[in-house]
C-alpha positions, 0 to 999 in steps of 0.5 A, a space after each residue: 049903737 050897733 057894732 058896725 062903725 058909723 061916721 057922720 058927714 055933713 054937707 051944705 049945698 045951694 038949692 037952685 034959684 034960691 040965693 044962699 039958701 042952704 040945706 043940710 044933709 046928714 050922711 051915715 057911712 060905714 067904715 068902707 065909706 059906703 053911704 048907708 043912710 042920709 036925710 035932710 036935717 035942717 033948712 039952714 046950716 047946722 051950728 052944733 051937733 052932740 051925741 048923747 052919752 049912751 050913743 043912741 041920740 044925736 042932737 042938732 042945732 041950726 041957724 034956722 033956730 031949730 033944735 032936733 033930736 035924732 035916733 041914731 039906730 033908726 036914723 029918724 027925727 024923734 022930735 023938734 024942740 018947740 018953741 024954737 029959739 028966735 033968730 038974731 040976724 042970720 044966727 039961730 042956735 049957737 050950741 047944743 050939748 048933753 049933760 047926761 042921757 036925760 038932759 040936753 041943752 041949747 044956747 041961742 043967739 036970742 040970749 036964751 039957754 034951753 034945757 030939755 029933760 026926758 019925761 016918762 009917759 
């Protein structure tokens, strides 16, 4: 990560003409509060966020059952974990966490725990 301090803020909002359809925006701001980057992260609200131990990757899990890996330097989506968890009711992913720089995991409302291991190509 750069030496410039970064704060992550999340905002959920309703999209007009779609009752309770939430989109989640992730905003990166500097220590002065100026927005330096933002993106739509998921179609439904985020349930859990985790930053990798080395500070380079953000892991997000949402109620739409998706798990995504984000590059915190480039502020882009690196990968969406497939297949996604299965939704139960209006729950998808309940929690995400890092074990170390190469292993991450997610727990879904479907009762499944998934582990993600970085592989060298």
